[in-house]
N, C-alpha and C positions, 0 to 999 in steps of 0.2 A: 416506359422509360421514363416517359415526361410526366407521365402520371405520376411516378414513385417520386420524383425530383421537388412537385408541388406537393404530393402528400411530407416531405419533411420539410418545408415549408410554412403547412397547417396547425394553428391552435386547434387543438380534440374540444368540443363546447361538452367535457364530461357532465356526466346524468349523477352523480354522486352529493347525498346531501348535504349542508351547511356543518350539519353539527353530527356527531356521533355517542353514541356509548354504550362501554362493553360492563358485564355488572360479574364483579368474583363474588361469590354469595353474597352481602351486605355489602360489598364496597363497589362503588360505579364509577368506572373512569369515563372521564368526559373530553370530548376531541374536537378541539375546530377545522374548520377544512379551511386552507392559508389558501388565498387568493390576491391579486394584487391587479391593481388600476394601469392597465397596457394600450396603447395606440396599437390599434389591428386595424387593416386598411383604409386609415387615417381619421379613425373613430379610437375614441378613446371607450373600453371597456373595460367591465371584470372578468378575469383569466385565471383559472390556477393553473399547473402543471399545462408543459406543450401538448405532453402525451408520453406517452409508459412505453416499454424499453424498444418500443415500435411505432416505427408513425401509424396511427388511425386507432391507434387502442387505448381506450381511456384510462386515468387514469386521476387518484387525487393525494395530495399533503394534508396531511391532518396533523396538530400541535396539542398534546393533552395537556389539558388549561382547568380537570380539576378533578378529585380525587387521591388518594394519600391510603398504596394497597401495601399491608405487610403479611406475609403464609410466611407460617414458621416466624424463624426466627431473620428473615427477610427484608429490607427494609428495600421498598424500589424506588427509582428517582421523583422526586415531587413533581410538582407542575410548574409550570414557565420559570423552566429552565434549558425553556430549545436553543437550541443549536441553529442546525439545517431548516427546520419544522417553523420558526420561529423570524424568517427572512424577511420584510415588508419593505416597499421602498424605496424606504432610507438605506435597508443595507444593499439595496441593489443599485449602489450608483452608476452602472450599467448594462439595462438588461442586454446590449448583441442579440445575440440568436434566444429568444426566450427559452427562455431555462422546462427544460423535460424534468421525465424519471432519475433517466442514470444521472444526467448530471448533477443532483442533489444528492442521489446516493454515493458518487466518486468523493464529494464533498466529506459528506455522512464515512466515510469510508478512511480515507485521510484524516481525519479529524480523530476517528476512533486508533489511530497509529501514534498519530501525532501529542497522542495524550499523554503515553510516556514515557514523553523525549522531551518535557517542560525543560527539563535544568536549562538546556542550550540551546541556542537556533536550530529549528530543522525544519526542513522542509522533503515533503510525498508528492512524488509525482501518482496518477493514476490514471490507467485505461481500464474498463469496464469493471471496479469495481474491488482491480486488484494494485497493487503498486507495483513502479515498471522503474523506479528507481526510490531512495530515502535515503538521508543525505545529512547531517550536520555541519553544521559552517561558524566558521568566528563572526559572524552574519548573516542576515535574511541571501543577501545576496549570494552567500557564496555556498552558501546550502540548497538551494535553488540550482544554482548552476551544476553542481558537483550533485543532485539528486538530477535533473536532467543528462546531466551526457554523459549516466552509466547506461543507459538504453536511450539513446535520442531516436533512434526510430519509431521504438515505443510511446515516446513520452509524445511524437505527435500529436498534436488535438486530444492532449490530456487535459485532464485537472491537478492544478499546483494550490497547492495549501500548504501555508508555512505560518509557522506560531510568532514569527513576529515583527512586526510592522515594516510594509514595505517600504524599501526609498525608491531616491531618481535610480539605481546603479541597477537593486533587482530591477525595475520596472524598465529599462531599458534592455538586459537581457530576454525578457519574457517577449517585448515589444518586436522584435527580431525574430523570432520562433510561431509557431505555427500551435497556438494555443486553444485549448474551445472555453476553460474557466480558470480563474485566479481569486484566491481567496485568503483574508488577513484578520490579523484584529484593527492592523487600521492602516493607513498611509501617508505617509508623510508628504507637504508639500511641495505640488511639483508631479508624482506618481504617478495617478489617477489621470491627469493631462496625456502622459506618457502613454500609457495601458490605452487610451482614448484611439490611438491611430492605427486599434484595432477593434473594427468598427463591428465585429460580431465576437468579441470577445466578453467574456460574462465579467463583471467588477464585482465578486463580491468580497462585504465586509461584516463580519462578525466577532464584534467586540469581546462576546462573552468568550472568545480562546483565549484572553491571558489567563484565564480562570479556569483552564479545559484540561489541569490537573486536579480538580476537585473531579473529575469523571472517572480517573481511571478507576476506580473501586465502584462508583456509584452500579447500585445494578438496572435493569431494566427488564423488560417480561419482550423473548422473542419470539414471535412467529412467525407459522412456518405453514401452509393450508396446499391441502389435498385438494384430488382432483375430484375428491368424490362432497367437495365440499366440507370437510372435517376439516382441525385443526390441532398440529400438533405444538404445544407452548415451554418453553425450555426459560430458564434462568438464561442471563446473557454470561459470558464467560469473565472470571477477572483471571488476572495475571497471580501468577508467585514470585516472580523471582524480581527485586527492585534493585538489590544488591548483592555481592560475592558471595557474601554466607546464607543467602538463599539457596543456591546450587546447593546440588547432594555431590557427596563423591562419591564415582563409579564402582560402582563392587558385584561382586555378581556372587552366587553360589552355585556348583554345580559338584555333586556325587560325595559331599561333605569337604570341596576346596574351596577356596573365596580366594577368587581374586582381582586387585583394586589395580585402578588403571596409577603406573607409576610417577605419572607427569601433573599435578596440577598448573593450571594457566595460572599465567604473569597477571598483573592488575592491567595493562593496554589487556591480552584477552579475556580478559573478565568484560571490561567496561565494552567490547566490541560486542561478545556474546550477550550480555545485556540487553544491547542496542538489538543486536540481531533476534533475539527472542521475539520482544516485540514489539520488532517490524514483522515478524512471520506469522503474530498474531492475526493480522488482517490477514492475509494471503490463504486462498483458498485450497484445499488438499484436494491430495497430498503435498507436503511443500517443503523441500530442499532450500535452506538459502545460504548465501556466501559473503562474508564482509569484511571491513578492514580500514582502520582509523576514520569508526561513526561513517564509511559508506555504502552502501548494497555493491555488492561487486557483482550478483548474477541473482535471481530468484525463479526457481523452479516452480511451476506450478499447476497443480489441475491434477496430478498425472494420477493413474489407477495403480503404479506398480511403484517404492521409493528405488529401487534404484534406478528407473528410468527416471523418476523427476532428479536426480542426482544426476543421472550423465546427461540432462535434455539444461539442465542449469549452468555445467559448467559448458556443452555446446554456446549459452549466450553468450559466457562470458569471453570465450574466445571470438567468436563474431562480433559482439557489441564493442572487446575493445578493441579488433580489428579493423572496425567502423572507423573509433575516433580518434585512432589515430590518423587513418587516411583522408576525414572530414577538416584536422587539424593541418597537419601537412598539407596536403592537395586542395581543399575545401570542398570537395567531394564527399559521396556518400561512396563505402566499398563495393556497392553491387554496381554503380553506376561506374567505376574504377575497371571497374570486371569486363563491363560491357564494351567499355570505350577503348578496350586493352583486343577482346573479338574483334572490333571491327576497326582495326590497326590506327587507332586518334592514339593509342597511347605506347608506353610502353613498357612489355611485361618486367622488368623488371622493378617499375616501381611495386608491384603486386608483391614481388618475391622478397621485396625489402622487408614492407607490414605482415607477413605469412612470417618472416622469418624474427624479427621482434616481440611479434603475438606468442607464439612456440619457446621462446626463449624465459619469456615472463609468464607463460601458461597461464594467457588471456587474466594476467593481475592478481589472479589467486593465490601464488606464494608468499606467506605471512597470514592468510585469511581467514576468518574462523567460521564454521560449518554449523546452520545450527540445521532440525528436520525436525516438523510437528507431533510428529509421529516416531515409535522406537522403532530400531533398525532389527527387520524381523531377521536377518543373514549380517555377515560380515562387508558383504559384497562393493552394498550402499557408503560408506563411512570410507570405503577402500580406494571407492571412485577417488571421494578429495583427499584422502592422503597422496594420491600421486600426483596431485595437482597443488602438491605443496603447502598445503593447511594444517595450521599448528593447534587449533582447539577444537575442539568440537564438543557441542550438545546438545541432550537429542530427554524426551521421556525418563527413556530406563522400562525396566520392565517386560523384556522379552525373553522368550526359552534360552535364546542364546545371547543374552547380552554375553559371557563370557568370553565369547568367541569377537565379540565387536569391541569388547575391552581391550581381548589381545592382539586386535590391527591396530589397536593404538600403541597398544608397548610394544608392539615390532616392526613399529618403525622408524625408520634413520633419518635426520635425529627423529626420537619418541613426541610422540601428540598427546596432549592432554584431552581431557574427556571428564566432564561433568552433567548429573543428570537435573531435571528439572522437576522432575517429581508433579509432572501432570502433565495429561494431553491435552495439542492447542487442538483441535480440528476444526475447518470451517467449511460448512458444506452451501 
């Protein structure tokens, strides 16, 4: 155990070259390895990533610095437009624990979500390349707190990315909680000093976040390496949903009978569906997501069956809602309350009151919208959300049983709106 603890602190000296070139026919894409001058064991040294996904695992970060690639009618992102890959010492306002691969991919995953949310202040809290919470707010501080409190437990030790400058109020909230990384386009006067009270916090500034909307439709090459040394290359995914008119009416034909969803979303539901769909683009498949008023209520991710994913999201909504009530009421996590009741230190009535309030609110899902990154193969998945009080659903469509899924919405009381996105959004 002592050796493993030391491994977490050790910066791995990697053997990767300072430059890398990938040839696509006549075009050569040139990459430059990113390193920083840091203090290690009292000496100023040149180092790259702390380590890869695990301690002792060598890793390197490369920035695209040359080559303009076009394949067919697809123009890929130009060099020197780096976000995470362009991080230099001036942008690492506090190294904290020297950044590793997961820290940087969490930032990248957060930016891949917030690039769709640039019209309003928004924050994403990431853990293991998946969002634990995403929220809009009237300002950065409000968005951060809403995103964090959506799933307070999962947010601990996470990465917070925000698309607006961080002020003292936002910095104060972050400093009072255990966060590994914070990233913003800029920091207002006094904010960095507040954040620096957490010595291990990595404080990152990426000025180009102000222009993040420009990356929304920018294509990049997505590589997947195979165990035999082979590589799968694909175009990056681009969302087709920006405004209500981009959705498709939920309609299905079966045995010469055409059925449509009886209700269309309201303006508020459309706003939440657009928000939720674009957040879901950054969630590992299979995924089902609930959102309300520009805040994710629960995110089910990485499941093999869709109805199971929906059920897990509901479970998370209820447990996180109960924990939030407990924390705001008693200042302790729900699990601690439960333990102290078992130990005879607290009255069981405290837990009963929280459970009853959570059940009555159905984990906060009454009035929420529901999105799925793939079609519902059966109606059971959407029925899970309807029972919890969701009022609108967005999904790709295209299932052999679309008729049954639409019927579930029409049979609901009150009726539930459903629209199709016309595209799947798997992420593996």
